[in-house]
LUMTOR-978701 format. One record per residue (C-alpha): residue in one letter; z, y, x. Coordinates in steps of 0.1 Angstrom, whole numbers, plus 5000, padded with zeros to 4 digits. Layout:
<recs>
AZYX/...
</recs>
This chain:
<recs>
M500050005000/K499150345013/K501650615019/I500450945004/F501751275017/F500751615002/N499451945017/S500052224993/S499752545014/L499152905007/P495553025010/R494453165044/S497553015060/G496252725081/S496052435057/T492752325072/L494252355107/I497252145100/S495151885082/N492851855112/L495751835137/I497351555117/A493951375115/Q493951345153/N496251055146/P493950765139/D496450625113/F495950925090/Y493251025066/C493351395056/T491351515027/P489551845023/T490552024990/S490951714968/G490251644932/L492951374929/G495351624914/D492851714887/L492551344878/I496251304875/L496751624854/N493851534831/A495451194826/K498751374818/N496951594792/T495451284776/Y498851104776/A500551404760/N497951454733/S496251124725/Q497251014690/A496650654700/I499350684727/I501650904706/S501650634679/Q503050374702/D506550314717/K507450624736/L509250454766/A506550194770/M503850454770/E505750664795/Q506050374819/A502450284813/F501250634821/L503250644853/G501950304863/F498450414855/C498850714878/R500450524906/A497750264906/G495050524902/M496250714933/Q496150394954/G492750304940/F491450644947/F492150614984/N491550244987/N487950314980/I487750605005/T489550485036/P491250185051/K493850405068/E497450355060/F498650725057/I497050985036/V497551365034/D496051495002/K495251865001/S495652074969/R497452394962/D498652254929/W500951974943/N504052184950/I504552304914/H504051944902/Y506751804925/N508851664896/L505851464883/L505151334918/N508851244920/M508451024889/L505450854904/N506950794939/E510550904946/N511051174972/P507451284977/K506751465009/I504951805006/V504052025035/C503252385029/M501752625054/V502852985049/R501853305066/D502753675066/V501353785033/R499854095049/S497753865071/V496753665040/Y495353975023/S493854095055/S491953765059/M490753795023/E489454145029/K487754055061/N485753785043/F484854035016/R483554275042/K481654005062/N479653905031/P477954225017/H474854025009/R476653774986/E478053804951/N481753854955/H482853814918/I485454074922/Q483654414919/N482354584887/P481354944896/Q480555034860/Q484154954850/L485655064884/V486954714890/G487554604926/T485954924940/T488755004964/L490854804989/D494054844969/K492254744937/R490954424954/I494454334966/N495754384931/I493054154917/W493853884943/A497553924936/D497153884899/G494953574899/F493253324922/P493753224949/V496653434961/G498553534930/I498953194915/S499853044948/M502653304954/D503953254918/R504152884923/L505852914956/K508453154941/D509052914912/C509552624937/I512152834955/Q513852924922/Q513852564910/G515152434943/I512052234949/A511452424982/K514452254997/K512651924995/M509452055010/L508552125047/F507452475054/I505552555085/R504952915094/Y501352965106/E502653195134/D505152925146/L502452655146/M500152875167/Q502952965192/N504652625195/P502352355180/E504152055195/I507552165181/E506152215146/M504151895147/K507351705157/R509051865127/L506251735105/Y506551375117/E510351385113/Y509851505078/F507351235071/E509750985087/L507150855111/P507150835149/Y505551125167/Y501951075178/E501951165215/S498251215219/H497851535198/D495451765217/F496152135210/E493452245234/N490452075218/I490552055180/T487851835164/Q487051915128/H487851595108/T487851735073/Q484751895059/E485052155031/N482052245010/D482552625014/L479852704988/I482452624960/H484852874975/G482353164974/I482753435001/Y486253325008/G485152985019/D485752985056/H487152645067/T485452605101/L488052575128/R487952745161/Q487852475188/K490252675210/F493852685197/E495053035202/M496853295181/Q494853595171/P496553935171/D497854075138/D495354315124/Y496754385089/N497654745097/E494054805110/I492354625081/L494754725052/G496355045066/Y500055095073/E501055225039/L499354935020/S500754685044/Q504254815038/S503654815000/I502754445003/K505854365023/N508054544997/T506354364968/Y507054024984/K510554094997/W511653754984/F509053585006/Y509853775037/D513553715032/Y513253345025/F510953265054/G512553495079/Y509653735085/V510554085098/
</recs>
């Protein structure tokens, strides 16, 4: 039986990087953005609303549903890879921790986080790099998305940043965060071996000594077309920290406003 772990990271925070570092271990299969969660949640919706299921014994149907999901998750990966360990990547997993816990007790969820100013800076840089493509954020006739602060507000109120931050905050408020492993992008870039050892300890597996932080091979392949102009999942081969540029890209006042808005995030994760 495969052991399935979960990667439920913030956008633009190194989820692709951590997946590809883990995938250096030949015992691991790491997915790109996965549809497994969609299958499970659609099954949950059917279970909750199907009259045929509702009409039967409640406890029996509950156990049948959970068994269906457990077997489905195993079957999903049995037909993809022979590898023993799986890291399934989806931003949705963290908020569905309690469901995962019903399927397999004590699920392991790793979440990459990053200074939120850098997250928005990365979004804006991708916006600027793609003036020739439809960005699905601007409507000049209605003055929507026509300034930097308006674009940040749109990202903050929707996908992908807003919903991810809301779910993260809810995980903290529910106490789910205490059961997850958080890796700050900045810490991974500065001390990769220390952070990877933390990850293996959390996974309760022996550390793989052959991780190579100097040469990173891309094991997971995202179809960036589905992510629009924000699809940018090609790794740099050289592992090095890029200088913070949020004050340059966003401006000092807007950067400070972001920090004030997400004070709970900066306090919880120890950012200054």
